[in-house]
C-alpha positions in Angstrom: -31.9 0.8 109.1 -33.0 -2.8 108.5 -30.8 -5.3 106.7 -33.0 -5.4 103.6 -33.2 -1.6 103.4 -29.4 -1.4 103.6 -29.1 -4.0 100.8 -31.5 -2.1 98.7 -29.6 1.2 99.2 -26.4 -0.5 98.2 -28.0 -1.9 95.1 -29.3 1.5 94.2 -25.9 3.1 94.6 -24.3 0.4 92.5 -26.8 1.0 89.7 -26.1 4.7 89.8 -22.4 4.1 89.7 -22.9 1.7 86.8 -24.8 4.4 84.9 -22.2 7.0 85.6 -19.3 5.0 84.4 -21.2 3.6 81.4 -21.9 7.1 80.2 -18.2 7.7 80.2 -17.4 4.4 78.5 -15.7 3.1 81.6 -15.7 -0.2 83.4 -17.2 0.2 86.8 -15.7 -3.0 88.4 -12.2 -1.7 87.6 -12.9 1.5 89.6 -14.2 -0.6 92.5 -11.0 -2.6 92.4 -9.1 0.6 92.7 -11.3 1.7 95.7 -10.6 -1.7 97.3 -6.8 -1.3 97.1 -6.6 2.4 97.8 -5.3 3.6 101.2 -7.6 5.6 103.5 -7.4 9.4 103.0 -5.7 11.4 105.7 -6.0 15.0 106.6 -2.3 15.8 106.0 -2.4 14.2 102.6 -5.6 15.9 101.6 -4.3 19.4 102.3 -0.7 18.5 101.3 0.5 19.6 104.7 4.1 18.6 104.3 4.3 20.4 101.0 2.6 23.5 102.4 5.0 23.7 105.3 8.0 23.4 102.9 7.0 26.5 101.0 8.7 29.0 103.4 12.2 29.7 102.3 13.6 32.7 104.2 16.6 34.5 102.7 18.0 35.4 106.1 18.3 33.9 109.5 16.0 36.5 111.1 13.1 34.5 112.7 10.5 37.2 111.8 11.1 36.8 108.1 9.0 33.6 108.4 6.1 35.7 109.7 6.5 38.0 106.7 6.5 35.1 104.2 3.6 33.1 105.7 1.4 36.2 106.1 1.8 37.0 102.4 1.2 33.4 101.4 -2.1 33.4 103.4 -3.1 36.7 101.8 -2.6 35.2 98.3 -4.7 32.2 99.2 -7.5 34.6 100.3 -7.1 36.5 97.0 -7.5 33.2 95.2 -10.8 32.5 97.1 -12.0 36.0 96.1 -11.2 35.3 92.5 -13.1 32.0 92.7 -16.2 33.7 93.9 -16.0 36.5 91.3 -15.6 33.8 88.6 -18.8 32.1 89.8 -20.7 35.4 89.7 -19.4 36.8 86.5 -19.8 33.7 84.4 -22.9 32.2 85.9 -25.1 31.0 83.1 -28.3 32.0 84.9 -27.3 34.6 87.5 -29.9 35.4 90.2 -29.9 38.1 92.7 -29.8 35.6 95.6 -26.6 34.0 94.1 -25.1 37.4 93.5 -25.7 38.4 97.1 -24.5 35.1 98.6 -21.2 35.2 96.7 -20.6 38.9 97.4 -21.1 38.1 101.1 -18.3 35.5 100.8 -16.0 38.1 99.1 -16.7 40.6 101.8 -15.9 38.1 104.6 -12.6 37.3 102.9 -11.6 41.0 102.7 -12.8 41.7 106.3 -10.6 38.9 107.5 -7.7 40.2 105.5 -8.2 43.7 106.9 -8.4 42.5 110.5 -5.4 40.2 110.0 -3.1 43.0 109.0 -2.2 43.6 112.6 0.1 40.6 112.2 2.1 42.7 109.8 1.8 45.9 111.7 2.8 44.8 115.2 3.7 41.2 114.7 7.4 41.6 113.7 10.3 43.3 115.3 11.0 46.5 113.4 14.8 46.0 113.6 14.6 42.5 112.1 12.3 43.7 109.3 14.5 46.6 108.3 17.4 44.2 108.0 15.9 41.1 106.3 13.9 43.3 103.8 17.2 44.3 102.1 17.6 40.6 101.0 14.3 40.7 99.2 15.1 43.4 96.6 13.6 44.0 94.1 10.6 41.9 95.2 7.6 43.8 96.6 4.0 43.1 97.7 3.2 45.5 94.8 3.8 42.5 92.6 0.6 40.7 93.7 -0.9 39.8 90.3 -4.0 38.2 91.9 -5.0 41.5 93.5 -4.9 43.2 90.1 -7.0 40.3 88.7 -9.6 41.1 91.3 -9.7 44.6 90.1 -10.3 43.6 86.4 -13.1 41.2 87.5 -14.8 43.9 89.5 -15.0 47.0 87.3 -14.4 48.6 83.9 -10.8 49.2 83.1 -11.4 53.0 82.8 -12.1 53.0 86.6 -8.5 51.7 87.1 -6.9 54.3 85.0 -5.0 57.1 86.7 -7.6 59.7 87.5 -5.5 62.4 85.8 -5.3 60.4 82.6 -9.0 59.7 82.3 -10.1 62.8 80.3 -10.5 61.7 76.7 -10.9 58.1 77.6 -14.1 56.1 78.2 -15.0 52.5 79.0 -15.1 51.9 75.3 -11.7 53.3 74.5 -8.9 51.1 73.1 -8.0 48.6 75.8 -4.3 49.1 75.3 -4.6 52.8 75.8 -6.4 52.2 79.1 -3.9 49.5 80.3 -1.0 51.9 79.6 -2.5 54.4 82.1 -3.4 52.0 85.0 -3.1 53.8 88.3 -0.8 51.4 90.0 1.9 51.8 87.3 2.7 55.2 88.7 3.2 53.7 92.1 6.3 51.7 91.0 8.4 54.4 89.3 11.7 55.8 90.6 11.0 58.7 92.9 13.7 60.8 91.5 13.6 60.2 87.7 10.1 58.8 87.1 11.6 55.8 85.3 10.1 52.3 85.8 11.6 50.4 88.7 12.9 46.9 88.1 9.9 45.8 90.3 7.5 47.2 87.8 9.4 45.8 84.8 9.4 42.3 86.3 5.7 42.6 87.1 4.7 43.8 83.6 6.8 41.1 81.9 5.1 38.3 83.9 1.5 39.6 84.1 0.5 42.2 81.5 -0.4 39.7 78.9 -2.7 37.9 81.4 -4.1 41.2 82.5 -5.0 42.2 79.0 -6.7 38.9 78.4 -8.6 39.1 81.6 -9.7 42.7 81.0 -11.2 41.7 77.6 -12.8 38.6 79.1 -14.5 40.5 81.8 -15.3 43.7 79.8 -19.0 42.9 79.6 -19.4 40.7 82.7 -17.5 42.3 85.5 -19.4 43.1 88.7 -20.1 46.7 87.7 -21.3 45.6 84.2 -23.6 42.9 85.7 -25.1 45.4 88.2 -25.8 48.0 85.5 -27.3 45.5 83.1 -29.3 43.2 85.4 -29.5 44.4 88.9 -29.5 48.3 88.8 -31.2 49.6 91.9 -31.2 46.3 93.7 -30.7 47.5 97.3 -29.1 44.4 98.8 -26.6 44.1 95.9 -25.9 47.8 95.9 -25.0 47.8 99.6 -22.7 44.9 99.3 -21.0 46.4 96.3 -20.4 49.5 98.3 -19.0 47.5 101.2 -16.7 45.6 98.9 -15.5 48.9 97.3 -14.6 50.3 100.7 -12.8 47.1 101.8 -10.8 46.7 98.6 -10.1 50.4 97.8 -10.1 52.1 101.2 -9.6 49.8 104.2 -7.2 47.4 102.6 -4.8 50.2 101.3 -5.0 52.0 104.6 -4.0 48.8 106.4 -1.0 48.7 104.1 -0.3 52.3 104.7 -0.4 51.8 108.5 2.1 48.9 108.2 4.4 50.9 105.9 4.3 53.8 108.2 5.1 51.7 111.2 8.2 50.2 109.6 9.3 52.7 107.0 8.4 56.2 108.3 11.3 57.8 110.0 12.5 61.3 110.6 13.9 63.2 108.8 13.3 61.0 105.7 11.1 58.1 104.9 12.7 54.8 104.2 12.2 53.6 100.6 10.1 50.5 100.0 11.9 47.3 98.9 10.9 47.7 95.3 11.4 51.4 95.2 7.6 51.9 95.1 6.3 55.3 96.0 4.2 54.1 98.9 3.6 57.6 100.3 1.7 58.6 97.2 0.5 55.2 96.0 -1.2 53.8 99.1 -3.5 56.6 100.4 -7.0 56.2 98.9 -7.5 60.0 98.9 -4.8 60.3 96.2 -5.8 57.5 93.9 -9.6 57.7 94.3 -10.0 54.3 92.8 -13.6 53.1 93.0 -15.0 49.9 91.4 -18.5 51.2 91.4 -18.4 55.1 91.2 -22.1 55.4 90.3 -23.0 54.0 93.7 -21.3 56.9 95.6 -22.5 60.5 96.0 -20.3 63.5 94.9 -19.5 64.2 98.5 -18.5 60.6 99.2 -16.2 60.7 96.1 -14.7 63.9 97.2 -14.0 62.5 100.7 -12.9 59.1 99.4 -10.8 57.5 102.1 -12.3 59.5 105.0 -14.4 56.6 106.3 -11.3 54.5 106.6 -9.5 57.2 108.6 -12.6 57.6 110.9 -12.7 53.8 111.4 -9.1 53.6 112.2 -9.4 56.4 114.8 -12.4 54.8 116.4 -10.5 51.5 116.7 -7.5 53.1 118.3 
């Protein structure tokens, strides 16, 4: 680039900056002064590396507890990415099929990575260490992942998240509080013997139920299922991606959890209870819950055999 061309480019940029700051009622030279005095950005400052590495605070001296903490933190970051993509889809002012597909592809990649990474939990810790340090975590539980529940509310009508045995008499237009009272996962955090709410569930509801209600109302007419029904019904590329997302979130991911729980908690003659008292044996298997974000995209046989594809996949990979 010639000297004159470089000068002209600099002049053009300064004019654009002047217009930008003038529109905000700001003085551009003051901002240029700030740029002059500012330090150069570094990688570690940009991602707040020191802060990030200070967020692991084990409750015991067992080394593998750090694996447990970091893996769950990584998982929550991926959930946050999923929520960001769903927000872009569901509240796009002029949603197109190409944008829908592109963002669904991102969501699918995030969940695929999460599913594959679960081997870190399944074989990446010593069982003896886990069974000891887990007792210091009571009553905390992975069940208390609020972001995962938010993904559910952004994806489908609340009626599809209601315990399957409580759905008769309810529809997607039923009172929102009636539906929220019967959410499927609530039964997964009740005392096995008495059916009473565990402390894990009480803590979870206290922190999140208000947010869940607000989110359910906000996405009632713009969740992924609603958008598909109203704008893209029959669109093959979107349909296939919604099916893949459904399997990842409601079959493969729960089965990865189940495999991990079985590795660490299943023991003859009696299974070990989960840290929060959650009923993982009944709560995690997809064939019991039959939760589907997009039920109309599945045949009656596929619904009846819900979870089978995950089992077949697991056998093929073993």
